[in-house]
C-alpha positions, 0 to 999 in steps of 0.5 A, a space after each residue: 676746504 673752501 668752506 661757506 665763507 667767500 674768500 675772493 670774488 670772481 677773478 677779474 684779472 684779464 690775462 693778455 690772451 683774454 684781452 685780445 679776444 675782447 678786441 678780436 671777437 667782441 666777446 668779453 672773457 674773464 678768468 674764473 677760478 675757485 680760490 687756491 684750486 689747482 684746476 677749476 671746471 665751471 659747468 653751469 650758469 644761471 641768469 643771475 650769473 651764479 656758477 656751479 662746477 668742480 674743482 681740485 686742489 693740492 689736498 682736496 677736491 669737490 663740487 663748488 657753487 659761486 652764488 651772489 659773489 661767494 664761493 662755497 663747497 658743494 657736496 652731497 652728504 650721501 657720497 661714498 667718496 669725499 669730494 666726488 659730487 659734481 653739480 652740472 646746472 643751476 636754475 634761476 631759483 637756485 635749484 641745482 642738479 648733478 651726480 655723486 659717487 655711490 660705490 662700485 664705479 657708479 654715480 647717482 643723479 640728485 636734485 638740490 632744492 630748498 637747502 636739501 639733497 634728493 636722489 632722482 629715482 628713475 623708474 626701472 633697473 638703473 645702475 648709473 644716473 646723472 642729471 645735467 640740466 634743469 630749467 626754471 620750471 624745474 624740469 630736469 634732463 640727463 642720462 642713465 644706464 639700465 645695465 650693460 654698455 649699450 643701455 645708456 639713455 637720455 631722459 627728461 623728468 617733469 617734476 610737476 607731473 612726475 613723468 619720466 621720458 626716455 629720449 633715444 636717438 634712433 640707432 645710436 650707441 648712447 644718448 645723453 641729454 645735457 640741457 633744457 630751456 623753459 620752452 622744453 627744448 633739449 640740447 643733447 648728443 649721441 654716439 653712433 652705433 660704432 661708438 666712434 662719432 658723436 652728434 649734437 641734436 636739438 630736441 623739441 616736441 619729439 623732433 630731432 634736429 641735427 646741429 653738428 658743426 660742419 667740417 669737424 669729426 664730432 660735435 657735443 651739445 652742452 647748454 641751451 638758453 631760452 633764445 635757443 642758443 646752444 653751446 657746442 664742443 666740436 672735436 677735430 683730431 685731438 683738440 676741442 673747439 667751442 661754438 654757439 649755435 642759434 637759428 642755423 648759425 654757428 659762432 666760434 667762441 674760444 680763447 685765441 692761442 688755446 689748443 682746446 676750448 670747451 663751452 658748457 652752460 649758457 644763460 639768457 644774457 649771453 653769458 657762458 662758462 667754458 674751459 680752456 687748455 694752453 700747452 704752456 699755461 695749463 688749463 682752467 675755466 673762463 666766463 664769456 659774455 657774447 655781444 648782444 
């Protein structure tokens, strides 16, 4: 296991494809990898550049944090399957949300704050829950299942008032809230009633705005920053493509030559984390910085 001692700084070596991207798109890319891991999946990033996600190695796997230049293992002590904790988001104060395995193919949402893990207890009968986003006010979004295949719902949780709000896209097979900014704007996605096509949405004050990338089969929304920039994964056939949506504009972000690019979290400085797949070089994660 990696342990709590930093073994390497953020991998700063730029591979040729990353350098080319810097010139062609004015987007700076850096390879991001947990030391000695086989696969790193970076998912969330805060304004300090701290990153959370999941890794797998030859003999172990689990959640990780990259905080103040140090990698550490990150696993909920209540997980029933070792290395099954997945942290999805981290805010500027270092609070982290995600989920962990509780048995019978079920997972439970957690909040990590003040050095302790807390279960997020969603009201009613809940068999599966996940926390995907947290803003700097501590508001949390995610998804849960109340039992049955058609009962997947998005939710927001205001810790100040203790209020849970279920968020469903009308007519959708499921709804999944993925990110929330300090203004309370939520990035979410849904799947249509036929369970075949996904749609991305921006949710603000009870109003839904569709932000699907034009010309693609499906679109999934992931992260959102305080400027309203949303990271998107657009699906075309068997491949995924990264985009950033802001104020009606779409910007393609991805490593040239990669078969697939997936964007995840984004912070207020235009830094985002994503994942790539090359047929000959395999897959991994990157840190990208958008031009300001």
